[in-house]
C-alpha positions in Angstrom: 94.6 133.0 79.3 96.5 135.6 81.4 93.5 137.9 81.6 91.3 134.9 82.7 93.8 134.1 85.4 94.0 137.7 86.6 90.2 138.1 86.6 89.7 134.7 88.3 92.1 135.6 91.2 90.9 139.2 91.3 87.4 137.9 92.0 88.8 135.6 94.7 90.9 138.4 96.2 87.9 140.7 96.2 85.3 138.4 97.7 87.3 135.8 99.6 87.2 137.2 103.1 88.9 135.5 106.1 92.4 134.8 104.8 94.0 132.0 102.8 92.1 129.0 104.4 88.8 130.7 104.0 89.6 131.4 100.4 90.5 127.9 99.5 87.0 126.8 98.6 86.8 129.7 96.2 90.1 128.7 94.6 89.1 125.1 94.3 85.7 125.9 92.7 87.4 128.3 90.3 90.0 125.9 89.1 87.4 123.2 88.8 85.4 125.6 86.5 88.5 126.0 84.4 89.4 122.3 84.6 92.9 123.2 85.7 93.7 120.5 88.2 92.3 117.5 90.1 91.4 117.4 93.8 94.6 115.6 94.6 96.7 118.2 92.7 94.8 120.9 94.6 95.6 119.2 97.9 99.3 119.1 96.9 99.0 122.9 96.0 97.7 123.6 99.6 100.5 121.6 101.2 103.2 123.3 99.0 101.6 126.7 99.7 102.0 126.0 103.5 105.7 125.2 103.4 106.7 128.1 101.2 107.1 131.5 103.0 104.4 134.0 102.3 100.6 134.3 102.4 98.8 131.0 101.6 96.5 132.5 99.0 99.3 134.4 97.2 101.4 131.2 97.0 98.3 129.3 95.8 97.6 131.9 93.1 101.2 131.9 92.0 101.2 128.1 91.7 97.9 127.9 89.8 99.0 130.7 87.5 102.3 129.1 86.8 100.6 125.7 86.1 98.1 127.4 83.8 100.4 129.9 82.0 104.0 129.8 83.1 105.8 132.8 84.6 103.4 135.3 83.0 100.4 133.3 84.3 101.9 133.3 87.8 102.4 137.0 87.6 98.9 137.6 86.4 97.3 135.4 89.1 99.4 136.9 91.8 98.6 140.4 90.8 95.0 139.5 90.5 94.7 138.1 94.1 96.9 140.9 95.7 95.3 144.0 94.1 91.9 143.8 95.7 93.4 143.4 99.1 95.6 146.5 98.6 92.6 148.5 97.4 90.3 147.2 100.2 92.8 147.7 103.0 93.4 151.3 101.9 89.6 151.9 101.7 88.9 150.1 105.0 91.5 152.1 106.9 89.8 155.3 105.9 86.4 154.1 107.0 87.5 152.3 110.1 89.1 155.4 111.5 85.9 157.4 110.7 83.4 154.9 112.0 85.3 152.9 114.6 82.6 153.4 117.3 79.7 152.4 115.1 77.4 149.7 116.5 76.5 148.6 112.9 80.2 148.1 112.1 80.7 146.1 115.3 77.6 144.0 114.5 79.0 143.3 111.0 82.3 142.1 112.5 80.3 139.9 115.0 78.6 138.2 112.0 81.7 137.9 109.8 83.9 136.2 112.5 81.8 133.0 112.8 81.3 132.8 109.0 85.1 132.8 108.6 85.4 130.0 111.1 82.9 128.0 109.0 84.9 128.7 105.8 88.1 127.6 107.4 86.3 124.4 108.7 85.1 123.7 105.2 88.6 124.0 103.8 89.8 121.6 106.6 87.2 119.1 105.8 88.1 119.2 102.1 91.8 118.8 102.7 91.1 116.0 105.3 89.0 114.1 102.8 91.7 114.2 100.1 94.6 113.3 102.5 93.1 111.1 105.2 90.4 109.1 103.5 90.9 106.6 100.7 88.5 107.9 98.1 89.1 104.9 95.8 88.0 102.3 98.3 84.3 102.6 97.2 81.5 101.1 99.3 82.1 97.6 100.4 82.1 95.5 103.5 85.8 96.0 104.1 87.5 97.0 107.4 87.9 100.6 108.5 91.5 100.5 107.3 90.2 100.1 103.8 88.7 103.6 104.1 91.5 105.5 105.8 95.0 106.3 104.8 96.7 105.0 107.9 100.1 106.7 107.7 98.6 110.2 106.9 96.1 109.7 109.8 99.0 108.9 112.2 100.9 112.0 111.0 97.7 114.1 111.5 97.2 112.9 115.1 100.9 113.2 115.9 100.9 116.8 114.6 97.9 117.7 116.7 99.6 116.3 119.8 102.9 118.0 119.1 101.4 121.4 118.6 98.6 121.1 121.2 100.3 119.4 124.1 104.0 120.1 123.5 103.8 123.5 121.7 106.2 122.4 119.0 106.7 125.2 116.4 104.6 124.6 113.2 107.6 124.8 111.0 109.4 122.1 112.9 106.3 119.9 112.6 106.0 120.5 108.9 109.7 119.6 108.4 109.5 116.5 110.6 106.2 115.3 109.2 107.3 116.0 105.6 110.4 113.9 106.2 108.3 111.1 107.8 105.8 111.3 104.9 108.6 111.0 102.4 109.9 107.8 103.9 106.5 106.2 105.0 104.2 107.4 102.2 106.6 107.9 99.3 
């Protein structure tokens, strides 16, 4: 089990470019392959990984590892996801210094950046579906409120307004909206 967790997260760490949000689809697909948790549990994992200090993907790996194998599972998953980054950063620094003026390298970065935006958007859509849309409503002739989770949608809109218009710090928003959610949704 520990080797499986290590290898699963090593693969994610090695091939999941773009940071934590871009890696979330890989994490979700991998834990689905192992049957480790439901979409709702995964959505909770993402929320928890956000409010705990540290890199999102490292927090997610630690959570999944702990769920699957206790403290040793958490250590295996965390080591698996962190080791490729360490190796790749050390290797990349060597080559970036050597080829920093290369048109091919600049072209590769020009292609990678929009792909990362797409991966982050994909993760946002997935998390939005599990938190904002009532997946149990089914198809019927009900009103729009039968299909959306009203309180989470209001929290979502308020968060966008607070960060976009009023420039409220993200940590303050998470604390405030977590408190609101505890009372309204709990």
